[in-house]
C-alpha positions, 0 to 999 in steps of 0.5 A: 669494443667487446666491453662496449657490447658487454655493458650494454648488454648488461643494461639491456639483460637488467632492464627484461628483468624490470620491463621484459622477462620473457626477453630477458632470458635471451638478453642473460644467454647474450650476456654469457656468451660475451663475458665468455667470449671476455674471458678466453681473450684475457685468458690466451692472451689476445688484446682485447679492444 
């Protein structure tokens, strides 16, 4: 589910640069947070579902 959220955020982030430049920054921050969580779970050995 976390990967699905990251993919959706990535798509919204790309759309943000093309359609809504102001919202692109917020979506970028959310995408970075999601990626940090994924990396943390991989490093600590928790299963990513």
